[in-house]
N, C-alpha and C positions, 0 to 999 in steps of 0.2 A: 563572442560569448556563445556557448553551446545552447541549443534549444532545450527547454524543459520538457519532460515527459509527464503527462497527466496520468495518474493511476486511478482507475475506477474498479470497484468491486461490486458485482451484481448491478451495474448501471449507475451506481452512486459514487460521487467523488470521494477518494480516500486521501490523496495527497499528490504532491508534485515531486518528481525526482530530477535532480540537477547533477550534471557531471562535475566532479571535483577531482582533478588529477586522474588517477586510474580507477576511481570508484564513483559510485552514484549515491548521493545523499538524499534520503527521504524526508520530505517536509509535510507533515500531516495537516489536513484541513478539517477533519471531523472525527468524532468518536466512532468506534473504539480504537482508532488508528494513532492516537497521540502517543501511545507507548512505543511506536516506531519512529517518532520524530527525532531527526538527527542521526539515525542509524545509517551506516554506509553499507552498500551492497555492491557485488561484483558486476551486476547487470540490472537494467530496469525490470527485467522479467523476474529476477529474484526478489525485488522489492514488491512486485505485484503478488507473488506467491505468499510472501510473509503477511501482507495485508489481507489476502483472502483467508488465511488461517484464522484471523481475528474476527471475521464476519461470516457466520454460517449462511448457507444458501437459504434464501427465503422460500424455496420450494420444499425444504425438508421440514417435516412436521416435528413439533416438540414431543418428547416422550410423554406418554400418558402415565399418570400416577397409579 
């Protein structure tokens, strides 16, 4: 059985990626990553990039009104 890849975004767990055939399936473990749950990616890196797009950097300040 292939080893799972843990995906973290900004040091927080986002999900686990498991190899399934020629693809890698993302299994979310926290919000806001549930919308990626079950999605297949070509590489674990692609899964991490998709997860990072859902969680903005904690270093970025929110826009001021």
